[in-house]
Structures are given as C-alpha cells and as structure tokens.
N, C-alpha and C positions, 0 to 999 in steps of 0.2 A: 609142506616143511615150515617150521616157525623161523623167525628172522628178527633182527634188531632194525627198527625203521629210525634213521638219523635224519633229522631235518636240517638241510644245509642252505645258508644264504650267503651273502657277501660281507656279513658284519664280522667284528672282530672276534665273536664267538664261534665262528665257522671251525678254526682249528681245535678248540676245545670241544666242540660237539664230536668231532672225528676222534679225539683222543679218548673220550669218555665211551663212545661207542666201541672203539677197539678194546678197551679195558673190559667191557661187558662181553664183547664177542669172545675174547680169549677165555674168560672165565665159564661162559655158558656154552662154548664150542658151537656157536650160531654164525650164519652169515649175516652181513650188513647190507641193508638197501638204502642208498643215499636218495633223498628225495629234495628236488628244488622246485619251487612253484614260481612261475611267471604271472604276475597280475596285470592285466591290461588297464592302463590309465585312463583311456577316453571312453570306455564303455558307458558310463553314466553322465557324460556331458550332455547338458541341455543345448542342443545345437540352435534351437530358435533364439537363444539369446545373442547369437552372432550374426543373425540374418535380418535384423530390424531394418525396414526400409529398403531391402533388396527385393528384386524381382525374382521370378521363379527361376530364371536362368542363373542369377547370381547365387541363389540359395543351392541349387544343384552343385555348382562348381564348388562352393565352400564346403559341402558335405563331401565331395570327392576329394578334395584336397585333405580334409581332416582325416578321411579314411586312409589315405595314403601315409600321411604321417604317423597314423596309428600303427599301420602295418609295418612302416620302417622301424618304429621304436620297439615294436614287438619282436622283430628279427633280431634287433640289437640286444634285447634282453635274453632272447633264447640263446644267442652266441655267448653271452656273458655267463649265462647259467651253465652252459656246457663247459666253460672254462672252469667255473667254481666246482662242479661235479668231478672233472677231470683231476683238479688239484687235491680234492677231498678223497678221491679213490686212490691216488698215488700215496697220499699220506698214510692211509689205512694199510695199504700193501707193504709199505716200508716198516709197519709195525707187525707184520707177519700175518695179518688177515687177508687170506687167499681169496675167499668168497665174498666178493663185493659187487654188487650191481647198482646202477644208477637209474633215476627216473626223474625227467624233466616234464612238468605238467602245467597247464594253464588253469586259472581260476583261484580257488581258496585252498590255503594250505590246510585248514581243518577238513574240508572235503577230501583233499588228496590222502591225508592221513587216515580218515575214517574209512575210506575205500580199502586201505591195506591192513586195517587193525586187527582182523581176524587172523592174519597171517603173522601178526607181531607178538614176541614175547615181552618186549620192552620198546618203548618210544623214547628217542633222545632229542632234546630240543634245548638251544641256548636260552639263557635267562632273558636276553634282550636281543631283537633283530636289528636291522638296519635303520628303521624308522623310530627306534626308542630314543628316549631323551637320556643319555648317560649322566648328564650333569646332575639331573633330578632323580636319578636311580629309578625311573619308571620301569616297570615291567613292560616286555613287549606284549602287544595286545594278542598275538598268536598264542602266547603261553597260556592266558586266562581261557581262551576258547578252547584250546586243545585239552587242558586238564578238565574242564567242565564237560567236554563231549566224549572223551574217551573212557573206555573200561579197562584197558590194559594199564600196567604200571608206567608212569612218566617220569624219566630222569631229566630234571632241570639242571643244566651244567653251569658251573662256575665261570668265571672268565678265563681261567687256565686250568689244566689238568694238574693234579698233584697226586702222588701214590696214595691209594686208599687202604688204610690199615685200621682204623678205628671207626665204628659206626654207632650212631645214636638213633634210638626209635623213640619219638615223642609219643608216648602211649596215654591214652585217656580211658581205654575199655570200650570204645565204640567200635562198631564192626570193622571199619576201615583200618583202624590201628591194630585190631586183633590180626586182620590179614597181614599187616606188617610184621608183626610178631612171628607168625606162621611163616612167613617168607624168610625172616631170620633164621629160623629153625630148619628150614626145608630148601631154600633156593640156593643153588651152587654159586650164584652171584656173590652171595654174602658169606660163603663157608670160609672157615679158617681166619676170619677177621676178628678183631677185639670188640665184643658185643656190649653195648650199654643200652639199657631201657630205663626211661625216666618218665615218671608220671607227676605232673604239677598239680597238687591237689592238697587240701587239709586232710587231717584224720577223719575217717568216717568208714562204716561198714561197707558201703558200696565200694569205696576206694580199696579197702583190703580185700574185697571179693575179686575185684579186677586185677589187683597184684597177684593174688594167688593163682588165678587162671594163667597169667603170664609165667609165674614161677614154675608151675607144672610143666607147661610147654617147654620152657628153657632146660629144666632139669632132665627132661626125657632126651635130650640131645647129648648128654654126658659131656658138654663143653663148657668151660668157664665162662662167666658173664657177670655184669654188673646190673642190679635191679634196684632202683630207688623211688621213693616217693619224696618229693621235695615241695615245700611250701612257697607261695608267692605268685607273682604275676607270670603267667606262662612265657610270654615273650622274653622278659628279663632273665628269668631262670634258665631257659633253653639256650639263649645267646651266651650267658655266662658259662654255661656247661660246655658249649662248643669251643669256647675260648680256652678255658681252663684245662680241659681234658684233651685238647688238640684233636678234636673229632675231625674227620676227613669225609664224612658223609652223613647227612641228616635224613632220617627216614620219617614221613609223616603220613597220616591219613588224609585224603582229600577232603573227606566230610566226617566230621565227628559230632559229640553232643555236649562238649564243654567249652572251655576258653578257646580251643582250637577247632570250633565247630564249622564256621563259615570258612570258604576257601579263599575268594579272591578279594572282593571289596572290603577294606577295612578289617581283614581278619588277621589273626596271629600268623597264620600259615603265609599269607601274602607277605607280611612284614619279614618273616624269617627268610622267605626267597629273596626279598629285596636287599636285606642287609646282611645276610650270612654270606661269607667269602668262601662257601664250600657249596658243592652240589647238593640238591634235595632230590630224593626219590619219594614220589607220591603214589599212594595205594588208594583205590576206590573201594 
C-alpha cells in the first residue's frame, strides 16, 4: 500500500511537516508514516587523538569510557526521538488522519527514506532541520541529499502551513516539468485548486511548442487554468508571480534544461526553495 513519508526532527519545521503531510494524506486518502533518524555522534571520532602518551591500559579505559558515553547519548536521542514522533502522531490524529505509523531509525536520513521510497507516493521534509543556519537561510543538507537521491515527488515545506488554494508550475518543457504538468492534470493532490503554469522564456518556436503541449494537456481536463510565457530572469519572475498572485504552492522540476536546470548548488530551484515563503513540490 502506498503512503506518505514525513521526515520529522526536533526543528521548528516539525509541526509544518506534520500539517503538510496531513493535508496531502486527506486529499490522497493515504496513510502517513513518520520517520525520525538518530545519528550517532561518536562513530567517526579518531580515538587515537585522545590516547597520546597513554599505555595500553589507559587507551583501553578511554575507549571503554567513550563507548559508554556514546551509548548513553544514543539512548537519550532515541528517547527524545520517541517523544518527537509521539507528538507528531498526536498532531496528525487531531487533524483526522487515522492511519499513522512511526519509525525511529539509526544512521542516515537519506538511507532511511530510500529504504521506504518504493512504498511512498510522496515524501515530505522541512526546508531546514535542527542543524541549519536560520539566520543565513541555509537549506538543510538533508533536503539537498534527499531530492538528489529520490525518484518520488518531494514536498519541501515552508515554516508554517497555510491553506493551499493556488498552485504555480514553473514550466520549461523539460521532462521533469512535463511530469509536473501531468500531475496537475491527474493527481488528486492538486485537484480542484487554482492552476497557474508559467514558462519564463523569450519568444521562440521551441517555447511555443512546449506551451502548446501544456495547453493540450490542460484543456483535456476541462478545468480553468492560467498558462503564460513571461520574459525575464526565472528567479525574479517566479518570485514576483508567487507574491502578486498569492500562490500557496510552487511546483518545479528537480532537473530541467533551462534557467531552472540545476537543482541544488547555485540554481534557481535552490534559490526559490530558500527565499519563497511557500512550500515547494519537486518532481524528477
């Protein structure tokens, strides 16, 4: 059975992840699995650095003490993770989501989510985790790794959930953004919303061909929509559109072939995730 995977930590984005996962679960009629990952702090410590000048007995005692400290910290983090998951589960059930499971794992968040990806219809993660620099608006490192590694759609949540009524697809004709348009037309998650599809490009036969493809797909639904080609810099145009049209959800392709081609380092997509105060749904 398919499900929604929601990645939960102790950051301020935790409630937002729950609320966005609950919104998606209600629209898709799917259960939610909450995933919390405990990472061991001392696994990669070079213990030899602490044992200079010690005899063998002293080194053994030091290693034993470090192992005990590691285990104590690990137990504390597991207990804390259990509380985080319990609170998240209670929040979702308060929203009427009856089917909620929890999973606390050790190791890497990417590995944990990858192990569950085949069962997922959607992966939900906060824009920043506990270790991210909020003042500098850095993306959480897990966001980058998960979007690069996963093949399912990833919903990167904003700091707080707001009702989602108007959605914008940043379209460039690439395969990933065509999948985003197909999702707009066919995915119950996006049904009944106010659809906007914008291509940031100058006039050209290629651009017109891409727009015609999107127009045919959208017309086939029989629903109203807005389809536009706008000139300018992608980041500026899209941010302005989000603000002026009061867009609640931005949908982008994780990899494209134009100004929004690269995903993470130095790309328009990264900048949009960082600066837009709305959730971003990414398609591969």
